[in-house]
N, C-alpha and C positions, 0 to 999 in steps of 0.2 A: 147240461149234459157236454161232456168232452167232445171235440170232434175228432173221427178217425178218419184218416187219409190211408189210402192205399198205396203199397210198394211195387204193385205189380210192374206199372209204366217203369219205375226208377229200374227195378230188375231185369227188365226187358231190353232197357236201353244202353244204361250203362253198365251192368255186370259185364257184358261181352267185350265190351271196350277195355276196360280196367283189365280183365282176363287175358287179353291179347297183347298186353304191354310187354310181356317176357317172351313173347315169339320172337323167331329172328328176324321177322321182317320189319319188327319194329325196334330192335335195337340197335345202338348206334354201330359204327364200325370197330371192331376187335382191334385193339391195339396189338401189336407185334412186340414180342420178346427179344432177347438179344439173339442174333444170327437167324432169325425165323424168315426165310422166304416164302411168300405165298404163291401158290402154284401161278405159273403163266407169266410170271415176272421174268425178267431176260436177265437179273443180277449174276454173275458167275463168280465164284469166290477164286482169287489170284493164289498160284501155288504155295502149297504148305511151308515151303523152304522159305517164303518170305512173310508169313502170317505169325502174330502173337497172340494166340487165340485166347488167353488169359488176361489180355486188356481190350485188345479190339480185331475185328475182323474187317477183310477188305475185299471188296468186288469191285467189278468192271461190268460193263455192259456191253457185251461183244455188237448188238445192233447200232451203237453209235461210232464206232470206229469210223473215221472218214480220213481218205489219203488225198493229197494235197503235191504232188512232188516228192520232197524229201520231208515234209512235213504232215504230221498222223494226230487226230485230236480224238480224244473219246471221254466218256464220265465213269469217273469212279465212286463208289461209296463206302464210307467206313461206319461200321455200327461199332460203338464202343461199349462195352461191358457195363463201367461204371460212368454215371452221367458226368459230364464234361463241363468246362467255363467258369464264369463267375462265381464266388460263393453265392447262395441263397439270401434274399432279404431277412428271412426269418425263419422260425423253426417249421420244417416240411414245407417252406414255401419255395416257387419256381422264382429265380431272377430274369429278365427279358433275354439272358446269354448263356442259360443252361442248357444242353444239350445232350442226346443221345445217337446222333448220327450226323454225318455231313454228307453233302455231294460234292464233286470237283470237276469242273471241266477243263481237262488238260490238253496242252498241245506238244509234240515231242518233234525235236529236228535230229531225225535219223542219221543224217549226215555228221553232225557236231554232236552228239549224245546230249542234247540239252532237253530240260524240260520247263514247260512255261504254264502258269497258273491262270486259265482264263478268266473262271467264276468260280464262286465257293458258296453253298449254303449250309447253316447248321439247321438241324431239325431236335423240336423238343422229344420227338419218340425214335425207336428204334428202325432200322431200315427203311429211312429217308421218309417219315410220315409224321404226323403233327403239325403243327405250325411250326416255321420256319421264318428265318432271317436269311438276307442276301447280304455275304460279307465281304466280299473282294472280288475286283476286276485288276488284275497284273498288267502292268504296261511296258513291263521290261523285256531284253531279248531272251530271258530264262536263263538258269544255273545249270551245271553239270549235275548229270544223273550220280549219284553216289553209288558205288558198287553194293550189293546185298540190300539195298533198300526198296519199298516199296515201289518206287519210281524206276528202279532197274527191273522188276518184275514186269509192270506196265510196258517200259521201253522195250523189252523183250517179245510181248505180245503184239504191240502196234508197229516196230519196225524190223523184228527179225522174221515172225512168224508172215506168211502172206495174207495179205488182206487183198479182197476185188480193188482195183483201181478205180476211184472215182473224181479223175479229174476233169 
């Protein structure tokens, strides 16, 4: 005689677990799209006059502006519309240096109109999310801020507009 097993315990225990997998509380973090800032984040877009929205959008975090005499530091985020970096290893595969966004810690010498890159990271996803690689810490004295560049826009934000002194 064939053995009959009850499905009752299975349905009562595993069905609620399986049906909750699609619930928002059980889903992983939602990936952000190009230029999508989640509410509560501090990134502010740089003036439109300095942007290239068909290629990238550049933001800064006003909460990170720090002044020490004539030097000001801040964080910048660049969100690229198309993936950047080295070619993929194979069809539809990402290499270790493919990225959609970068963050950069910059220092501006307001008196001499110079910018220096202190640190930079590449992120696999938009708006500084996903896996990342730290890519650079610069040791030079900086370079001249080019007129009309993103660095010019950030220099104006850091050096021309008043910020609370944090000496």
